[in-house]
Structure formats: structure tokens, C-alpha cells
N, C-alpha and C positions, 0 to 999 in steps of 0.2 A: 457135672460137665460131660461125662461119658454118656449119660442118658440123652443129653441134647444131641450129641454127635450120632448116637445110635438111631435117634429119630430121623435125622437127616439122611442117613444111609438107608434106613428102611423106606423112606418116601421116595428114594431115588434121586434126590436133589444133590447128592455129593458127586463130585467129579474127581477123577484121578488125573494128576498132572505129573509130568516128568520133573525130577529133581534138577534144579539149576546147576549148570556146570561151574565149577570154581575157576575164576579167572587166574588166581594165583594159588600156588600150592599152600596147603595148610601148614602153618608154622606154630611152634610152641610160643605161647604168649608170654611165658616167663623165661627170661634169659637165665640159662643154667650156667652160672659161673662157679666151677668147682675148685677154683684156685683160692688159696688162703691168703694170698697177697704178700707174704714175706719171702725173702730170698732163701734159696736152698741151703746156703752155708749156715744159716741160723738153725734150721732143722737138723743139719748134720752135727752142729755143736751140741744141740740138745740131746740127740741120740748118743753121741760119744760121751757126754757127761753122765747120762744114766748108766751106760755100759761101764764107764769108769768107776762109778760107785759100786757096781757089782764086782768089778775087778778088785777093788780095795777090800770089799767084804770077803771075797773068795780067797784073797791072799792072806788076810789077817785071821780068818776063822775057817780056812779051808780044811775040810776033811771029806772022806768018801761019801758020808751020808748027805752032804750038801750039794753033791754034784747034780743030782736030778732037779732039786728046786732051783738051783742057779741056772740050769739049762732052760727050765720053764720060764724063769724071769726074762732071760735073753730072748726067748721066742716071743713072749708077750711084748717086749719093748720093740723088737723088730717088726712084729705084726702091727703094733699100734701106730707106727709111723709108716710102714710099708703099704698097708691097705689104703690109707688116704693118698699116698704118693701114686699108687696105681689108679685110684679114683679120679685124680686130676688129669690123667691121660686118656680118659674115656672119650669116645667119639662125641662130637657135639660140644666140646669145651674149647672154644677158640682162644681163651685167655692164657697168658703165660705168667709165671711168677716174676716179680720184680728182680732185676739184677741188683747187685750190691750198690752200684753207682746210682741207679734210680732210687733205691731205698735211702741212700745217703742224702739225696736231693729232696725227695718228696715226703719221706716218712710213710706212715700208713694211716688210712682213715678207719676209725673205730666207731662203735655205736655212740660214744660220747664225744666224738670230735677227732680232729687230726692229732696224731701222736708223732712226736719227733723221733728220729731214728734211734737216738741214744736211749730215750725213754722206752721205746718199744723193745729194744734189745735187752734192756735191764729187766723189763717185765717178763720177757720170754725166758731169760736165762737165770733169773734169781733162784727159782726153786731147784733146778739141777745143780747149780753151783753150791747152794747151801747144803744140798744132799751129799755132794762129794766132800765138802768140808766137814760135815757131821760124820760121815763115814771114816774120814781120816782121823778125826778126833777120837772116835770110839776105838779105832784100831790102836792109836797111841796109848790111850788109857788102858786098854786090854794088855798091851805089851808091857806097860809099866807095872801093872798089878801082878803079872805072872811072876 
């Protein structure tokens, strides 16, 4: 194809035209919704449960050697939830997370269909809750064995 265009240019049959002016500003064809759809208190509960697990472990097995690993875990948890929270506030993101009232009325749409608020909350918080329960169980067993 470039050979054909080259021939047209060489013969002098090609003409240069001005680029057409855009009538409307160019916009992103893909809507960038950086919101995860769930209310903020659910994320706060998740973070607090993860940090609660670390608190249980630090209390039960705390010694000076574990101070740095525990601090690293706290930084990772805060960064794991803080970076997406900052990401949702970037320019060009007009959407807002649902309030608890909206969430209670509508639930959330997932890839496999609409999820009731109770089911979405259970799915989101089951792992952090089980982690805290497991941490308390391990702490109790360790206290009884000593």
C-alpha cells in the first residue's frame, strides 16, 4: 500500500488538505468509573478487622522482634486500602460510592447478577471476621498451653 501512495506522490496527483476541525472536544470513549460501588463503612470495617487481627497477634505474641514485621503488615494494610481510596478521587471520576441507605435499598450489581445487601456484606466481611476469630482462638490456645 505504501508503494501505491508513493507512486501517487511521485506523479504529483496527491494533494494536501487541511485537517477537519473537531466540532466537539474529543472525549474518552470508555467511561472511567473508579468507584467500587460499596459504601465506605464496609471498607472501614474490613480495615479495622484486619488491623484488629494484628492487634490480637501483637498482644498475644508480642515481643520486640515482632515490632518491625507488625509495622510492615500495618503499612501494607493501610496502603492496600488507601491507594484505591485515593484512586477513586482522581480527576475525571464523577461517580460517588453508595451511601448505606442506597446500599440497603439496591444492593450491588456483580458480574453474576444483583447481590442483596446482606449477602454482599457477608461476602465482603467473612474473611476478615474469620481471621479475627482464628487469631483469638490461637491466642487462647497459646495462653492455655503456657
